[in-house]
C-alpha positions in Angstrom: 174.2 116.1 166.7 176.5 118.3 168.5 175.4 121.7 167.0 172.2 123.5 166.0 171.5 123.4 162.3 172.0 127.4 162.3 175.5 126.9 164.0 176.4 123.6 162.3 180.1 123.1 161.3 180.9 122.8 157.6 184.2 122.1 155.8 185.4 125.2 153.9 188.5 125.8 151.9 190.4 123.3 154.2 189.1 124.1 157.5 186.1 123.0 159.6 184.2 126.2 160.5 181.1 127.6 161.8 178.7 127.8 158.9 178.3 131.6 159.8 181.9 132.1 159.2 182.2 130.6 156.0 182.5 133.7 153.5 183.3 134.3 150.0 183.5 137.8 148.0 180.2 138.8 146.4 182.0 139.3 143.1 183.4 135.7 142.9 182.3 133.8 140.1 180.3 131.2 141.8 178.4 134.2 143.3 177.6 136.3 140.3 177.3 133.4 137.6 176.5 130.2 139.5 180.0 128.7 138.5 180.2 125.6 140.7 179.6 121.9 140.5 178.0 120.1 143.3 176.9 116.8 144.8 174.0 116.1 147.2 175.1 112.9 148.9 172.8 111.1 151.1 173.6 109.6 154.3 171.5 107.1 156.4 171.8 106.1 160.1 171.4 102.7 161.2 170.6 102.9 164.9 171.3 99.3 165.6 174.6 99.3 164.3 175.3 102.9 165.5 176.7 103.6 162.2 176.0 106.5 159.4 176.3 105.2 156.1 177.2 107.5 152.9 175.4 106.2 149.8 177.6 105.3 146.8 179.9 108.1 147.5 182.7 106.9 145.1 179.9 107.3 142.2 179.1 110.6 143.6 182.7 111.9 143.4 183.2 110.4 139.7 180.5 112.5 138.7 181.6 115.5 140.4 185.0 115.3 139.0 183.2 114.6 135.5 181.1 117.8 136.0 184.2 119.8 136.8 186.1 118.4 133.7 183.0 119.3 131.3 183.0 122.8 132.9 186.9 122.9 132.5 187.7 123.7 136.0 190.9 123.6 137.2 190.1 121.5 140.4 193.1 120.9 142.9 191.1 118.3 144.9 191.2 114.4 144.5 188.5 112.0 145.2 190.5 111.0 148.4 190.6 114.5 149.6 186.9 115.0 148.9 186.2 112.0 150.9 188.4 112.9 153.8 186.7 116.4 154.0 183.3 114.8 153.9 184.1 112.1 156.8 185.7 114.9 158.8 182.9 117.2 159.0 180.2 114.8 159.9 182.4 113.5 162.5 183.0 117.0 163.6 179.1 117.4 164.1 178.8 114.2 165.7 175.5 113.4 163.4 173.6 110.2 164.3 170.6 110.7 161.8 169.9 111.0 158.1 171.7 113.6 156.3 171.9 115.2 152.7 175.3 116.7 152.5 176.1 119.1 149.7 179.6 119.1 148.6 180.5 121.8 146.0 183.4 122.9 144.1 183.3 126.8 143.3 185.2 129.2 141.4 186.2 132.0 144.1 188.5 135.0 143.3 187.7 138.1 141.1 187.4 136.5 137.8 184.5 136.4 135.2 182.1 133.6 134.0 185.0 132.3 131.7 187.4 131.7 134.6 188.6 128.2 135.4 190.4 129.0 138.9 190.8 129.5 141.7 188.8 126.3 142.7 187.6 125.8 146.5 185.4 123.6 147.9 182.9 123.2 150.9 181.0 120.5 152.3 177.8 121.3 154.3 175.7 118.5 155.9 172.1 119.1 156.8 169.5 116.8 158.5 167.0 115.4 155.8 164.2 116.8 157.7 165.5 120.3 157.0 165.9 119.9 153.1 163.3 121.4 150.7 159.5 120.9 151.4 159.0 118.7 148.1 161.8 116.3 149.1 159.6 115.5 152.5 156.2 114.8 150.7 154.6 111.5 150.9 153.1 112.0 147.4 153.3 114.5 144.6 150.8 116.3 142.2 152.4 117.5 139.1 152.0 119.2 136.0 153.8 119.2 132.8 155.5 122.6 132.6 155.7 125.0 129.9 159.4 125.4 130.1 161.6 122.9 128.0 164.4 121.0 129.5 167.7 122.2 128.8 169.7 119.8 126.5 173.3 118.8 125.5 173.3 121.2 122.8 173.0 124.1 124.8 173.6 123.6 128.6 174.2 119.8 129.3 171.9 118.3 131.8 175.0 116.0 132.4 176.7 118.6 134.1 175.5 118.9 137.6 176.3 122.6 138.1 174.7 125.5 140.1 173.6 127.3 137.0 171.7 124.4 135.6 169.3 124.6 138.5 167.9 127.8 137.0 166.0 125.6 134.4 164.4 123.5 137.3 163.6 126.8 139.2 161.3 128.2 136.6 159.6 124.9 136.0 159.2 124.4 139.9 157.9 128.1 140.4 155.4 127.7 137.6 154.2 124.5 139.2 153.7 125.8 142.7 152.2 129.0 141.2 149.6 126.8 139.6 148.7 124.9 142.6 151.0 121.9 142.0 153.6 120.3 144.0 156.3 120.1 141.3 156.5 119.6 137.5 157.8 117.4 134.7 159.7 118.8 131.9 159.6 117.8 128.1 162.8 118.1 126.3 163.3 119.9 123.0 161.6 117.1 120.8 158.6 117.2 123.0 159.3 113.9 124.9 159.5 113.4 128.8 162.8 114.6 130.4 162.7 114.5 134.2 161.5 116.7 137.1 163.6 119.4 138.9 166.3 117.9 140.5 164.8 114.3 139.9 164.4 111.5 137.6 161.0 110.0 136.5 159.8 106.5 136.4 156.6 105.0 135.5 155.2 101.6 135.7 153.1 100.1 133.0 152.0 96.4 133.1 154.5 95.6 135.7 157.2 96.8 133.8 159.5 100.0 135.3 160.0 102.4 132.5 162.2 105.5 132.5 163.4 108.0 129.8 167.0 107.5 128.4 169.8 109.7 129.6 170.1 111.0 126.1 166.6 112.5 126.6 168.0 115.3 128.4 168.5 113.8 131.9 170.9 113.7 134.4 173.1 110.9 134.6 171.4 110.1 138.1 172.8 107.8 140.8 169.5 107.2 142.1 168.2 106.3 138.8 170.9 104.0 138.2 170.2 102.3 141.8 166.4 101.9 140.9 167.2 100.2 137.8 169.6 97.8 139.3 167.3 97.2 142.3 164.2 96.6 139.8 166.3 94.0 137.7 167.3 92.2 141.0 163.7 92.0 142.0 162.7 90.3 138.7 160.9 93.4 137.4 160.9 94.3 133.4 163.0 97.4 132.7 162.7 99.6 129.8 164.7 102.7 129.3 163.0 104.5 126.3 161.5 107.7 125.0 158.4 108.5 126.8 155.6 110.5 125.3 153.4 112.9 127.3 150.0 111.1 127.0 151.6 107.9 128.4 151.9 109.9 131.8 148.3 110.1 132.0 147.6 106.4 131.3 150.5 104.8 133.4 149.7 102.4 136.3 152.2 103.8 138.8 154.5 106.9 138.8 157.4 108.3 141.0 160.0 110.8 141.0 163.5 110.0 142.8 166.8 111.6 143.6 169.3 111.6 146.4 167.2 114.2 148.4 163.9 112.8 147.5 164.7 109.0 147.7 161.7 107.4 145.8 158.4 109.7 146.0 155.0 108.5 144.3 153.7 110.8 141.7 149.9 110.8 142.5 148.5 112.8 139.6 150.1 114.4 136.4 148.1 117.5 134.9 145.1 116.6 137.3 144.9 113.1 135.8 145.0 110.7 138.7 147.7 107.8 138.6 146.3 104.4 139.5 144.1 104.8 142.4 145.7 108.1 143.5 148.2 106.5 146.2 151.6 104.9 146.2 151.6 102.0 144.0 152.7 98.5 145.0 155.9 98.4 142.9 156.8 101.7 143.8 156.4 100.9 147.5 158.9 97.8 147.1 161.3 99.4 145.1 161.4 102.4 148.0 161.6 99.7 150.7 164.3 97.9 149.0 166.0 101.2 148.6 166.0 102.1 152.4 167.1 98.4 153.3 170.1 98.8 151.2 171.0 102.4 152.1 170.7 101.9 155.7 173.0 99.0 155.6 170.5 96.2 156.1 171.1 94.2 153.0 174.3 92.5 153.0 174.4 92.1 149.0 174.8 95.9 148.6 177.4 96.6 151.1 180.1 97.8 148.5 177.6 100.9 147.8 178.0 102.0 151.5 180.8 104.0 153.4 180.8 104.0 157.1 181.4 107.3 158.7 182.1 106.2 162.2 
């Protein structure tokens, strides 16, 4: 790493600049209303190969452009533009460690919440150890929050936009205030949706179960990855509606996401899950995920983009 985190270089409006020099107007729609869409893209360092791998980069850009389309942003950047900026800024910092990279399209200028332009972009890498505390825990104690998850009928969780994360914030703040690590959201129909910025899986009788994407769930790239790995390992898979009481009686559970990877859920509403430690299937899925993401499994190399 060439620069300290506090002085790292980011890609901002077509240039690589010191993070402290990247500025927008306080009246910009992204500042006032959270009018932006973004991706958190994981990168994994393989020390033996001396290579940094970005995980499922094309899938992240596909989702980013879909989010921009659903919010009707007039985006000037193509997926190729995004990839070049991403690679250039990581190389400029000379990173040789695991990263979480925030790539954001935002509405700049002096418009309002209804503006569709001008749209610009930043790309900001950060070492994974410096991400949020809940993303670096070995296990999570969760509660079911009293707040409901947003839905496709009001503010679609399919859109990965800054404003949507206020829903995650109120649930997370309630959980921490009440002594938990994080929370789980129920949807408008009283069925399980997901965690704040993470998808939920449980294991019952050896079968891996997760809510459907139509249950107010983000179309998560990590979720899709886990489902494919589980299938390839010969595990049973169910995508279905999940009731609250099922959380209390499952054999294993975990939350997953690009920043979180696969993190075991140790308890829900003080009900201990399994024996209160990481379950065997959760552990095997996480190890397989890391093997793939670090370039140690040749079968999945199409998911990886080498930075150097």
